[in-house]
C-alpha positions in Angstrom: 30.9 10.7 70.3 29.8 12.8 67.2 30.8 11.2 63.8 32.6 13.0 61.2 31.3 13.8 57.6 32.9 14.5 54.4 33.8 18.2 54.1 32.0 18.2 50.6 28.8 17.2 52.3 29.1 19.7 55.2 29.8 22.6 52.7 27.1 21.5 50.3 24.5 21.8 53.3 26.1 25.0 54.7 25.8 27.1 51.5 23.7 25.4 50.0 25.0 24.1 46.7 25.4 20.8 44.8 28.0 18.2 46.2 30.0 18.7 42.9 30.1 22.4 43.3 31.4 21.9 46.9 34.0 19.6 45.6 35.2 22.3 43.1 35.3 24.9 45.9 37.6 22.6 47.9 39.8 21.7 45.2 40.1 25.4 44.2 41.6 26.2 47.6 38.5 28.2 48.5 37.7 26.4 51.8 39.1 26.7 55.3 38.6 24.3 58.1 39.4 25.8 61.7 41.3 28.7 59.7 43.4 26.4 57.4 42.9 25.8 53.7 41.9 22.4 53.0 42.1 21.2 49.3 41.3 17.4 50.0 37.8 16.6 48.7 37.6 13.6 50.9 38.6 15.3 54.1 36.4 14.7 57.0 35.2 17.3 59.6 33.5 17.0 63.0 30.4 19.1 63.8 32.3 21.4 66.1 34.9 22.2 63.4 34.4 25.6 61.7 34.0 25.6 57.9 34.4 28.7 56.0 34.2 29.6 52.2 36.6 32.4 51.3 35.5 35.6 49.5 35.8 35.5 45.8 35.2 31.7 45.6 34.4 30.2 42.2 33.6 26.9 40.9 35.4 27.4 37.6 37.4 24.3 36.7 41.2 25.3 36.7 43.2 25.2 33.5 46.1 22.8 33.3 49.4 24.3 34.5 53.0 24.0 33.1 55.7 24.4 35.8 59.4 25.4 35.1 61.9 24.1 37.7 65.6 24.7 38.0 66.9 21.2 38.6 69.8 21.0 40.9 72.7 18.8 39.8 72.8 15.5 41.5 69.0 14.9 41.9 67.9 11.6 40.4 64.4 12.2 38.6 63.9 8.7 37.8 60.5 6.9 39.0 60.2 3.4 40.0 56.7 1.9 39.8 54.2 4.0 41.8 56.9 6.1 43.5 56.5 9.9 43.0 59.0 11.9 41.0 61.8 13.0 43.5 61.8 16.4 41.9 58.3 17.1 43.1 59.7 17.7 46.5 60.9 21.1 45.2 57.5 22.2 44.0 56.1 23.8 47.2 54.8 27.2 48.0 58.1 27.8 49.7 60.1 27.2 46.9 58.1 29.2 44.4 60.3 32.0 42.7 59.7 35.5 44.1 59.6 37.0 40.7 56.9 34.5 39.3 54.9 36.8 37.2 51.9 34.4 37.1 48.9 35.4 39.1 48.0 31.7 39.8 47.4 30.5 43.2 49.3 27.4 44.1 47.0 24.4 44.5 47.6 20.9 45.4 45.8 19.7 42.1 48.6 21.5 40.2 50.7 18.6 41.2 48.4 16.0 39.8 49.1 14.2 36.6 52.3 16.4 36.0 54.4 14.9 33.2 58.1 15.6 33.2 59.3 16.6 29.8 62.8 16.5 28.2 64.6 14.9 31.3 67.9 15.8 32.4 70.5 13.3 33.6 71.3 13.1 37.2 74.6 15.1 36.9 73.0 18.0 34.8 71.3 20.9 36.3 68.9 23.5 34.8 65.6 24.2 33.2 63.2 21.4 33.5 59.4 21.2 32.6 56.5 19.6 34.2 53.1 20.0 32.6 49.3 19.0 32.6 48.8 20.7 29.4 48.4 18.2 26.4 49.5 21.1 24.1 52.9 21.5 25.9 53.2 17.8 26.0 52.9 17.3 22.4 55.2 20.2 21.6 57.9 18.8 23.8 57.4 15.2 23.1 56.1 14.6 19.5 57.9 17.6 18.2 60.7 17.7 20.7 63.5 17.0 18.1 62.6 20.4 16.4 62.9 22.3 19.6 66.2 24.0 20.1 67.7 23.5 23.6 70.7 25.6 25.0 73.2 24.5 27.3 76.2 26.0 29.3 78.9 23.5 29.7 81.9 23.8 32.0 84.9 22.1 30.7 88.6 21.4 31.3 91.6 20.1 29.2 93.1 21.1 26.0 90.9 21.5 22.9 92.0 19.6 19.9 93.1 21.5 16.7 90.1 22.5 14.9 88.1 21.3 17.9 85.5 24.1 18.0 84.8 23.7 14.2 84.2 20.0 14.7 81.9 20.6 17.6 79.9 22.8 15.2 79.9 20.1 12.5 81.8 17.1 11.8 81.4 14.6 14.7 79.5 11.4 14.8 77.3 10.0 17.6 75.9 6.5 17.9 77.5 5.8 14.5 75.6 8.6 12.7 76.8 12.1 11.6 75.4 14.9 13.8 73.7 17.8 12.1 75.2 21.2 12.4 75.2 22.5 15.9 76.0 26.0 17.3 78.8 25.8 19.7 80.8 28.9 21.0 83.0 29.8 24.0 81.2 31.7 26.7 84.4 32.3 28.5 87.7 30.5 28.8 86.1 27.5 30.6 82.5 27.4 29.3 81.0 26.5 26.1 77.6 27.4 24.9 75.6 24.7 22.9 72.5 25.3 21.0 71.2 22.1 19.4 68.1 20.1 18.6 67.2 16.5 19.4 70.1 16.1 21.9 70.6 12.5 23.1 71.6 11.4 26.6 75.4 11.7 27.0 75.8 13.4 23.7 77.3 16.8 24.9 79.8 15.0 27.2 80.6 12.4 24.3 81.2 15.4 21.9 83.4 17.2 24.2 85.5 14.1 24.9 86.0 13.6 21.2 87.9 17.0 21.0 90.0 16.4 24.1 87.8 18.2 26.7 86.6 16.9 30.0 83.0 18.0 31.1 82.8 19.2 34.6 79.2 20.6 34.7 76.2 20.8 32.3 73.4 23.3 32.8 70.3 23.8 30.4 69.5 27.4 30.2 66.8 27.5 27.5 64.1 25.3 25.9 62.7 26.7 22.7 61.7 30.3 23.3 61.6 29.9 27.1 64.8 30.8 29.1 65.6 29.8 32.6 66.7 33.4 33.2 67.1 34.1 36.9 65.4 31.0 38.3 67.5 29.7 41.1 68.4 26.1 41.7 65.5 24.3 43.5 63.1 27.2 42.7 60.2 27.0 40.3 57.5 29.2 38.7 54.5 28.8 36.5 54.8 29.1 32.7 53.0 32.4 32.0 50.1 32.8 29.4 52.2 34.9 27.2 55.2 32.2 26.9 55.3 29.6 24.3 58.0 26.9 23.7 
């Protein structure tokens, strides 16, 4: 029985090219085996299997990507040990937003070393960022307290007298006075919060202090990047002209 060989070895002999160049072709999604794109460098093929290099193939190293996801409410994004982030289940070609303006081709390597930035609690929904780009990571982690976030908060209950003014400025959280925050009514049941350095549970706690019960929290903007029309469970790439 014929033995299998690594796809990179087969491709290097077929072209010919170096083994590293063959690996870059594979990682770039440029190689088909029996008509199916294979992006796994260690994939093994048999002699009778057909290996094909797609037109336009390049060995250029891909730039790191940043992915924007509309996190549905109720999904736990915590990671235990070596487990993968549960939200990665949404980042598939089928769930990519139809109006994604990026010309990037989805690759499996775009899922490697993705860091989730500015997490949302289980009950919250809205804009969530995953990135491989150290510049984005630094902006949203090291300088995260300087980046304004915007939330739409659905509430019920009777707002206390002067409650809206207190939400804007005058409340304490964790024993410390909160800085001025921009809070306004979007409609009769929804408040819009724009704030920096938001802490877990802060928005819910603020609303409770003025007599309101929070029914839902959705983040709609981080810095200068809005969620816009991104639907729950859908994702898109951060485009080259967008910055947080």
